[in-house]
C-alpha positions as CSV (number, residue, x, y, z in Angstrom):
1,M,92.5,16.7,14.8
2,R,93.0,15.9,18.5
3,Q,90.8,18.9,19.4
4,W,88.1,17.7,16.9
5,G,88.1,14.3,18.5
6,R,87.5,15.8,22.0
7,D,84.7,18.0,20.5
8,K,83.1,15.1,18.8
9,A,83.0,13.0,22.0
10,A,81.4,15.9,23.8
11,L,78.7,16.3,21.2
12,T,77.9,12.6,21.3
13,Q,77.6,12.7,25.0
14,Y,75.3,15.8,24.8
15,G,73.0,14.1,22.3
16,E,72.6,11.0,24.4
17,T,71.8,13.2,27.3
18,Q,69.1,15.1,25.4
19,H,67.4,12.0,24.0
20,R,67.6,9.8,27.1
21,P,64.1,9.3,28.7
22,A,63.7,11.2,32.0
23,T,64.0,9.1,35.0
24,T,63.9,9.6,38.7
25,T,66.1,8.1,41.3
26,G,67.6,5.8,38.6
27,A,64.2,3.9,37.9
28,P,63.9,2.5,34.4
29,A,61.8,4.4,32.0
30,M,58.2,3.2,31.4
31,P,57.9,1.6,28.0
32,R,55.6,3.3,25.5
33,K,52.3,1.5,25.2
34,Q,51.7,0.1,21.7
35,P,48.2,0.6,20.1
36,D,46.0,-2.5,20.0
37,T,45.8,-3.4,16.4
38,R,42.6,-5.4,17.0
39,S,40.7,-2.3,17.9
40,V,40.1,-0.3,14.8
41,V,38.0,2.9,14.9
42,F,36.4,4.0,11.7
43,V,35.9,7.7,11.4
44,E,33.6,9.2,8.9
45,P,35.6,11.1,6.2
46,G,35.9,14.8,7.1
47,K,35.2,14.3,10.8
48,A,37.5,13.5,13.7
49,A,36.7,11.1,16.5
50,A,35.4,13.2,19.3
51,E,36.1,10.5,21.9
52,P,37.3,6.9,22.1
53,Q,34.6,4.5,21.1
54,T,33.8,1.6,23.3
55,S,33.4,-2.0,22.1
56,A,29.6,-1.6,22.3
57,Q,29.7,1.5,20.1
58,R,31.8,-0.3,17.5
59,R,29.2,-3.0,17.0
60,P,27.3,-2.6,13.7
61,M,24.0,-0.8,14.3
62,R,20.8,-1.0,12.2
63,L,19.8,2.5,11.8
64,R,16.6,2.2,9.6
65,E,14.2,-0.5,8.7
66,A,14.9,-2.5,5.6
67,Q,12.8,-1.0,2.8
68,W,11.7,-4.3,1.3
69,T,9.7,-5.1,4.5
70,N,7.3,-2.3,3.6
71,L,6.4,-3.7,0.2
72,H,3.4,-5.9,-0.6
73,S,3.6,-8.8,-3.0
74,T,0.9,-8.2,-5.7
75,S,0.0,-10.5,-8.6
76,A,-2.0,-10.2,-11.7
77,R,-2.7,-12.3,-14.8
78,L,-1.8,-10.4,-17.9
79,D,-3.3,-11.2,-21.3
80,P,-0.9,-11.3,-24.3
81,D,-1.8,-7.7,-25.5
82,T,-1.2,-6.2,-22.0
83,D,2.0,-8.2,-21.6
84,D,3.3,-6.9,-25.0
85,R,2.4,-3.3,-24.1
86,L,4.2,-3.7,-20.7
87,T,7.3,-4.9,-22.5
88,A,7.1,-1.9,-24.9
89,A,6.6,0.5,-21.9
90,V,9.7,-0.9,-20.2
91,K,11.8,-0.2,-23.3
92,R,10.4,3.3,-23.8
93,T,10.5,4.5,-20.2
94,K,13.7,2.6,-19.1
95,Q,11.8,1.8,-15.9
96,G,11.4,-1.5,-14.1
97,I,8.1,-3.3,-14.0
98,Q,7.6,-2.4,-10.4
99,D,7.9,1.3,-11.2
100,I,5.5,1.0,-14.1
101,W,2.9,-0.8,-11.9
102,E,3.3,1.9,-9.3
103,E,2.7,4.8,-11.7
104,A,-0.1,3.0,-13.5
105,I,-2.1,2.1,-10.4
106,N,-1.7,5.6,-8.9
107,F,-2.8,7.2,-12.2
108,F,-5.8,4.9,-12.4
109,A,-6.7,5.6,-8.8
110,D,-6.5,9.4,-9.5
111,Q,-8.9,8.9,-12.4
112,N,-11.4,7.2,-10.2
113,G,-11.3,9.7,-7.4
114,I,-9.3,7.7,-4.8
115,Q,-7.5,9.9,-2.3
116,E,-3.8,10.3,-2.7
117,E,-2.8,9.4,0.8
118,M,-4.6,6.5,2.3
119,P,-5.3,6.3,6.1
120,A,-3.1,4.2,8.3
121,N,-5.9,1.6,8.8
122,A,-6.8,1.4,5.1
123,N,-7.9,-2.0,3.8
124,M,-5.1,-3.8,2.0
125,E,-7.0,-6.9,0.9
126,L,-7.7,-7.1,-2.8
127,P,-11.2,-8.3,-3.9
128,S,-11.1,-11.5,-5.8
129,P,-14.6,-12.2,-7.2
130,A,-14.9,-15.8,-8.1
131,E,-17.3,-14.9,-10.9
132,Y,-14.6,-13.6,-13.2
133,R,-13.7,-16.1,-15.9
134,T,-11.1,-15.8,-18.6
135,A,-12.4,-15.7,-22.1
136,G,-10.3,-18.5,-23.6
137,Q,-6.9,-16.6,-23.5
138,D,-3.7,-17.8,-22.0
139,L,-2.8,-15.4,-19.2
140,A,0.8,-14.7,-17.9
141,R,1.1,-14.4,-14.2
142,A,3.2,-11.4,-13.1
143,T,4.1,-10.4,-9.5
144,V,5.6,-7.2,-8.1
145,R,6.0,-5.6,-4.7
146,L,3.9,-2.5,-4.3
147,T,4.4,0.2,-1.7
148,T,1.8,0.3,1.1
149,N,0.0,3.4,-0.1
150,T,-0.2,2.1,-3.7
151,R,-1.5,-1.3,-2.5
152,A,-4.2,0.5,-0.4
153,R,-5.2,2.6,-3.4
154,L,-5.4,-0.4,-5.6
155,A,-7.7,-2.2,-3.1
156,A,-9.9,0.9,-2.9
157,V,-10.3,1.4,-6.6
158,A,-10.9,-2.3,-7.2
159,S,-13.6,-2.3,-4.6
160,R,-15.2,0.8,-6.0
161,L,-15.3,-0.6,-9.5
162,G,-16.4,-4.0,-8.4
163,L,-13.2,-5.6,-9.9
164,G,-10.9,-8.3,-8.7
165,G,-7.4,-7.2,-7.8
166,S,-5.9,-8.8,-10.9
167,E,-8.4,-7.3,-13.2
168,C,-7.9,-3.9,-11.7
169,V,-4.2,-4.1,-12.2
170,V,-4.7,-4.9,-15.9
171,E,-7.2,-2.0,-16.3
172,A,-4.7,0.4,-14.6
173,L,-1.8,-0.7,-16.8
174,N,-3.7,-0.3,-20.0
175,A,-5.1,3.1,-18.9
176,W,-1.5,4.2,-18.2
177,F,-0.3,2.8,-21.5
178,D,-3.0,4.8,-23.3
179,E,-1.8,7.9,-21.5
180,L,1.8,7.2,-22.6
181,G,0.7,6.4,-26.2
182,I,2.1,2.9,-26.0
183,P,0.9,1.0,-29.1
184,G,-1.6,-1.7,-28.7
185,E,-5.2,-2.1,-27.6
186,Y,-7.0,-3.8,-24.7
187,D,-10.4,-5.3,-25.1
188,R,-11.6,-6.3,-21.7
189,D,-14.6,-8.2,-23.0
190,K,-12.1,-10.6,-24.8
191,V,-10.2,-11.2,-21.6
192,V,-12.7,-11.5,-18.8
193,A,-16.4,-12.0,-18.6
194,R,-18.5,-9.3,-16.9
195,P,-18.9,-10.2,-13.2
196,T,-22.3,-11.1,-11.9
197,L,-21.4,-10.1,-8.3
198,Y,-19.7,-6.9,-7.2
199,S,-17.8,-6.5,-4.0
200,T,-19.4,-3.6,-2.2
201,G,-18.3,-2.1,1.1
202,A,-19.6,0.4,3.7
203,R,-18.5,1.6,7.1
204,L,-21.2,0.6,9.6
205,D,-21.3,1.6,13.3
206,D,-21.7,-1.1,15.9
207,A,-25.4,-0.4,16.4
208,T,-26.2,-0.9,12.6
209,R,-24.1,-4.1,12.5
210,K,-26.2,-5.5,15.4
211,R,-29.5,-4.5,13.8
212,V,-28.4,-6.1,10.5
213,K,-27.4,-9.3,12.2
214,T,-30.8,-9.4,14.0
215,A,-32.5,-8.8,10.6
216,A,-30.6,-11.7,9.1
217,E,-31.7,-14.0,11.9
218,R,-35.3,-12.9,11.8
219,T,-35.7,-13.2,8.0
220,G,-33.5,-16.3,7.6
221,K,-31.3,-14.5,5.0
222,N,-27.6,-14.2,4.9
223,L,-25.9,-10.7,5.0
224,Q,-25.9,-10.5,1.3
225,G,-29.6,-11.1,1.1
226,V,-30.3,-8.5,3.7
227,W,-28.2,-5.9,1.9
228,E,-29.8,-6.8,-1.5
229,E,-33.4,-6.4,-0.1
230,A,-32.6,-3.3,1.8
231,I,-30.9,-1.5,-1.1
232,N,-33.5,-2.5,-3.6
233,A,-36.3,-1.3,-1.3
234,Y,-34.5,2.0,-0.8
235,A,-33.9,2.5,-4.5
236,S,-37.6,1.8,-5.3
237,R,-38.7,4.4,-2.8
238,H,-36.5,6.9,-4.5
239,G,-37.7,6.3,-8.0
240,V,-34.8,4.2,-9.3
241,P,-35.9,1.8,-12.0
242,E,-36.3,-1.8,-10.9
243,T,-34.3,-3.1,-13.8
244,M,-31.3,-1.1,-14.9
245,P,-30.3,-1.0,-18.5
246,Q,-27.4,-3.2,-19.7
247,G,-24.1,-1.6,-19.1
248,A,-25.3,0.7,-16.4
249,E,-22.7,2.5,-14.3
250,V,-21.5,0.3,-11.4
251,A,-18.7,2.6,-10.1
252,L,-19.6,4.1,-6.7
253,P,-19.1,7.9,-6.2
254,T,-16.0,9.2,-4.5
255,P,-16.3,9.5,-0.7
256,R,-16.0,13.1,0.6
257,K,-13.8,12.0,3.4
258,V,-12.4,9.0,5.1
259,K,-11.9,8.7,8.8
260,A,-8.3,7.7,9.6
261,S,-9.1,5.8,12.8
262,G,-11.6,5.2,15.5
263,G,-14.6,5.4,13.2
264,P,-17.1,2.7,12.0
265,K,-15.6,-0.5,10.8
266,P,-15.8,-1.6,7.2
267,A,-18.2,-4.3,6.1
268,S,-18.7,-5.7,2.6
269,V,-20.8,-8.1,0.6
270,R,-21.1,-9.0,-3.0
271,L,-24.1,-7.4,-4.7
272,T,-25.7,-8.5,-8.0
273,E,-25.1,-6.3,-10.9
274,N,-28.6,-4.9,-11.0
275,T,-28.6,-4.1,-7.3
276,R,-25.2,-2.5,-7.6
277,A,-26.3,-0.3,-10.5
278,R,-29.4,0.7,-8.5
279,L,-27.3,1.7,-5.6
280,V,-25.0,3.8,-7.8
281,A,-28.1,5.5,-9.3
282,A,-29.5,6.3,-5.9
283,C,-26.1,7.7,-4.8
284,V,-25.9,9.9,-7.9
285,Q,-29.5,11.1,-7.5
286,Q,-28.8,12.2,-3.9
287,S,-25.2,13.3,-4.3
288,R,-24.2,10.9,-1.5
289,T,-21.6,8.2,-1.1
290,G,-22.2,4.5,-1.3
291,G,-21.5,4.0,2.3
292,E,-24.0,6.7,3.4
293,V,-26.8,5.2,1.2
294,I,-26.1,1.7,2.3
295,A,-26.2,2.6,6.0
296,E,-29.5,4.4,5.6
297,A,-31.0,1.6,3.5
298,L,-30.1,-1.0,6.1
299,N,-31.5,1.0,9.0
300,D,-34.7,1.7,7.1
301,F,-35.0,-2.0,6.4
302,C,-34.5,-2.8,10.1
303,D,-37.1,-0.2,11.0
304,R,-39.7,-1.9,8.8
305,L,-38.9,-5.2,10.6
306,G,-39.5,-3.5,13.9
307,I,-36.0,-3.9,15.1
308,P,-35.5,-1.2,17.7
309,R,-32.8,1.3,17.4
310,P,-30.4,1.5,20.4
311,E,-30.9,4.3,22.8
312,R,-28.3,7.0,22.8
């Protein structure tokens, strides 16, 4: 027992020696630095921190633009039949209203020859002809946020068909509902009256714009009057009837190409129904786009007025 006591004391002394912090010349050991609990480093699961993060790195960073900032608020007035069909489409497809509008507008744009990807400088403003009047029905206002490309395609197809933005949305929805086989019918004549003026656009270079402005000043007409007279004179020279039959086509042909940037700027006026129909007939006759025919008609009109063409 006495021997065991001496061995135990020796072992105790050995353990203290092994676990005592190393010191030099009797200096006290440096205390271990405790981690700062206020600095927490979050590491993505499955990855180790490659290096300590600074306070600047730990600040929250916005990596991508918020998606909702790229959406465009778009409204339309829905008649009861269209509203009922929209409700049925939501139940059948399990999609939200925004998704249904997106699909419907893109489907309608495809049907009318609008390009799938619109250029960066595409017009986003929806036509809103004041000549549209409701035909005694209560319309429900609906609003969604469309993506940039869909909004541009909606503006393009509305302009081509001479429709207001709201009317074009309703047309697109019902065309899509017909494609899906959603029960119900849409009679446009019961909802809106046929417009008397059609928003019509063309890309005109600076020289043509100046000549048209000069023509307006010389004749005392506004821009719509100059366009009307120029297009009707052009249509008459190419054998288009002066008075088009009721219900004549007013949708302009599909452009072959659209310049993304740096080209002529768009200009637009509201043409009467007969002039618009004559323009469409001239385009079909010559297999040309509305913009091409309008530009030529305007320059021909300026030639007849003796307005000189700019030197190149």
